[in-house]
C-alpha positions as CSV (number, residue, x, y, z in Angstrom):
1,M,-13.5,25.4,22.6
2,V,-12.9,22.2,24.6
3,N,-11.5,22.5,28.1
4,L,-8.5,20.1,27.7
5,F,-8.0,19.9,31.4
6,D,-11.6,18.7,31.9
7,Y,-11.2,16.3,29.1
8,M,-8.0,14.8,30.4
9,R,-9.5,14.7,34.0
10,G,-12.4,12.8,32.6
11,L,-10.1,10.2,31.0
12,T,-8.2,10.0,34.3
13,D,-11.4,9.3,36.1
14,I,-12.4,6.6,33.7
15,L,-9.0,4.9,34.2
16,G,-9.5,5.1,37.9
17,G,-12.9,3.4,37.7
18,K,-14.8,6.6,38.6
19,L,-17.8,7.6,36.6
20,T,-17.7,11.3,37.5
21,P,-19.6,13.9,35.5
22,K,-16.5,14.7,33.6
23,A,-15.9,11.0,32.8
24,K,-19.5,10.6,31.6
25,R,-19.1,13.6,29.4
26,V,-16.1,12.1,27.8
27,L,-17.8,8.8,27.3
28,A,-20.8,10.4,25.9
29,G,-18.8,12.4,23.4
30,L,-20.3,15.7,24.7
31,T,-17.0,17.7,24.7
32,E,-17.4,20.6,22.4
33,E,-14.0,20.2,20.8
34,R,-13.0,22.3,17.8
35,E,-9.2,22.4,17.6
36,Y,-8.7,18.7,17.4
37,H,-10.6,15.5,16.7
38,Y,-10.4,12.4,18.8
39,K,-11.5,8.8,18.4
40,L,-12.2,7.2,21.7
41,N,-12.2,3.4,22.3
42,V,-12.8,2.0,25.7
43,E,-11.8,-1.6,26.3
44,L,-12.4,-3.5,29.6
45,K,-10.5,-6.7,30.3
46,S,-10.7,-9.0,33.2
47,N,-10.0,-12.6,34.2
48,I,-13.7,-13.3,33.7
49,I,-14.6,-11.6,30.5
50,N,-13.3,-9.1,27.9
51,V,-15.4,-6.3,26.4
52,S,-14.5,-4.1,23.5
53,S,-16.3,-1.8,21.2
54,S,-15.3,0.5,18.4
55,L,-18.7,2.1,18.5
56,P,-18.8,5.8,19.5
57,I,-19.9,5.7,23.1
58,S,-22.4,8.4,22.4
59,L,-24.3,6.1,20.0
60,L,-24.7,3.3,22.5
61,P,-28.0,3.0,24.3
62,D,-28.2,3.8,28.0
63,T,-28.3,0.2,29.0
64,L,-25.0,-0.4,27.2
65,F,-23.5,2.4,29.2
66,S,-24.7,0.6,32.3
67,F,-23.1,-2.5,30.7
68,F,-19.7,-0.8,30.9
69,E,-20.4,0.9,34.2
70,S,-21.3,-2.4,35.9
71,R,-17.9,-3.8,34.9
72,V,-16.1,-0.8,36.4
73,R,-17.7,-1.6,39.7
74,A,-18.0,-5.3,39.5
75,L,-14.6,-7.0,39.0
76,A,-10.9,-7.0,38.6
77,Y,-10.4,-5.2,35.3
78,T,-8.0,-3.4,33.0
79,V,-9.4,-0.2,31.4
80,I,-7.7,0.7,28.2
81,V,-8.6,4.1,26.7
82,S,-7.2,4.9,23.3
83,Y,-7.8,8.2,21.6
84,E,-6.5,10.2,18.7
85,W,-5.3,13.8,19.4
86,R,-3.9,16.0,16.7
87,G,-3.2,12.9,14.5
88,E,-1.3,11.1,17.2
89,L,-2.7,7.9,18.9
90,K,-2.7,8.0,22.7
91,R,-3.2,5.0,24.9
92,L,-3.8,5.0,28.7
93,E,-4.1,1.9,30.8
94,K,-5.1,1.2,34.4
95,V,-5.6,-2.0,36.4
96,A,-8.1,-2.1,39.3
97,P,-8.9,-4.8,41.9
98,I,-12.0,-6.8,42.4
99,Q,-14.7,-4.8,44.3
100,E,-17.8,-7.0,44.1
101,D,-18.9,-10.5,43.3
102,P,-18.0,-11.2,39.6
103,S,-21.0,-13.4,39.2
104,R,-23.1,-10.2,38.7
105,L,-21.4,-10.0,35.4
106,L,-23.7,-12.4,33.6
107,K,-26.9,-10.6,34.8
108,S,-25.7,-7.3,33.6
109,M,-24.4,-8.7,30.3
110,L,-27.9,-9.2,28.9
111,Q,-29.1,-5.6,29.5
112,V,-28.9,-4.7,25.9
113,P,-32.5,-3.8,24.8
114,M,-34.0,-6.1,22.2
115,D,-35.3,-3.1,20.1
116,K,-31.6,-2.0,19.6
117,I,-30.4,-5.4,18.6
118,E,-30.3,-6.5,15.0
119,E,-28.4,-9.7,15.5
120,V,-26.7,-11.6,18.3
121,T,-24.1,-14.2,17.5
122,I,-22.6,-16.6,20.1
123,K,-19.4,-18.1,18.6
124,T,-18.7,-21.0,20.9
125,K,-15.5,-22.0,19.1
126,K,-14.0,-18.6,19.6
127,F,-15.8,-18.2,23.0
128,E,-17.3,-14.9,22.1
129,I,-20.7,-13.2,21.8
130,Q,-21.3,-10.3,19.3
131,Y,-24.1,-7.8,19.3
132,N,-24.9,-6.0,16.0
133,L,-26.9,-2.9,16.8
134,K,-29.4,-1.6,14.3
135,G,-28.1,1.2,12.1
136,Y,-24.4,0.6,12.8
137,R,-21.7,-1.5,11.1
138,E,-19.6,-1.9,14.2
139,T,-20.1,-4.8,16.5
140,L,-19.9,-5.0,20.2
141,T,-17.8,-8.1,21.0
142,V,-17.6,-9.9,24.3
143,K,-15.0,-12.6,24.5
144,L,-15.7,-15.5,26.8
145,P,-12.9,-17.5,28.6
146,N,-14.5,-20.9,28.3
147,P,-17.3,-23.0,26.8
148,D,-19.1,-23.5,30.0
149,L,-19.6,-19.7,30.2
150,A,-20.7,-19.6,26.6
151,R,-23.3,-22.3,27.4
152,S,-24.6,-20.6,30.4
153,I,-24.9,-17.2,28.6
154,F,-26.8,-18.9,25.7
155,I,-29.2,-20.5,28.2
156,E,-29.6,-17.2,30.1
157,F,-30.3,-15.4,26.9
158,L,-33.0,-17.9,25.9
159,H,-34.6,-17.5,29.4
160,L,-34.5,-13.8,29.0
161,V,-36.3,-13.9,25.7
162,F,-38.5,-16.9,26.5
163,P,-39.1,-16.8,30.3
164,Y,-41.2,-20.0,30.3
165,L,-38.8,-22.0,28.1
166,H,-37.0,-24.9,29.8
167,V,-33.5,-25.4,28.4
168,P,-31.4,-28.3,29.7
169,K,-27.8,-27.4,30.6
170,N,-26.5,-30.1,28.3
171,S,-28.6,-29.0,25.3
172,L,-26.0,-26.9,23.6
173,S,-23.2,-28.5,21.6
174,M,-19.9,-26.6,21.9
175,Q,-19.4,-27.2,18.2
176,A,-22.2,-24.8,17.4
177,D,-22.2,-21.2,16.5
178,I,-25.6,-19.7,17.3
179,T,-27.0,-16.5,15.7
180,F,-30.1,-14.8,16.9
181,K,-31.6,-12.3,14.3
182,V,-34.4,-10.1,15.5
183,I,-37.2,-10.1,12.9
184,S,-39.7,-8.1,14.9
185,S,-39.8,-5.3,17.4
186,I,-41.5,-7.8,19.7
187,P,-38.8,-9.2,21.9
188,K,-40.1,-12.7,21.8
189,Q,-40.0,-13.1,18.1
190,I,-36.5,-13.9,16.7
191,H,-34.9,-15.8,14.0
192,M,-32.2,-18.3,15.2
193,T,-29.5,-19.9,13.0
194,I,-27.3,-22.7,14.4
195,S,-24.2,-23.7,12.4
196,T,-22.5,-26.8,13.6
197,S,-19.5,-28.9,12.4
198,S,-20.4,-32.4,11.2
199,D,-18.4,-35.2,9.8
200,N,-21.5,-36.4,7.9
201,S,-21.7,-33.2,5.9
202,P,-19.6,-33.0,2.7
203,L,-18.5,-29.5,3.6
204,G,-18.1,-30.3,7.3
205,V,-20.7,-27.8,8.3
206,K,-24.4,-28.0,8.8
207,T,-26.7,-25.0,9.2
208,A,-30.2,-25.1,10.6
209,H,-32.6,-22.2,10.3
210,F,-35.7,-21.8,12.2
211,R,-37.9,-19.2,13.7
212,V,-38.9,-19.0,17.3
213,R,-41.8,-17.3,18.8
214,G,-42.2,-16.8,22.5
215,V,-45.0,-17.7,24.8
């Protein structure tokens, strides 16, 4: 039977930005609950970036746990924990101040391992980036506040996959939605689709498909 006190203490620790053993157990879904079922959703919001996921935390790879953990430490954020208990939806919310330089966010954002990724889509019109993980229908969505951040993330992503590739800062049109589809377990082999609005196209949309292989 689950220790409800430990479970609620774990949720409290999460809201306080503390990744204690109880908090990690809650996030990892390791509570041996029998009397009730809960559906846990953790959402982090900040003035820099928003992160949300409907994926069960226990299914996320370790680097994605670090993905959340780095935000708890890194910047001003709002943690929203919603869970279902005995058929009733509960919602807890906590705002915490900036603790470190928010610029570390971009570096930690790309820690999702390539072998777990099925597809990455950067939607520049909506200013968001989506990670589709292999084997799951749910999508990890990161909302970006502005096109400049979308451009820099796109360039950093390319540099991560192709370290020797030079990408000029003005090379990405903000009218384009870019999708990276992993076609191999080799990190440097991906399929990239770019969809961009165009007045010359009868439908107003042009889509280019091409494969990229790394050095």
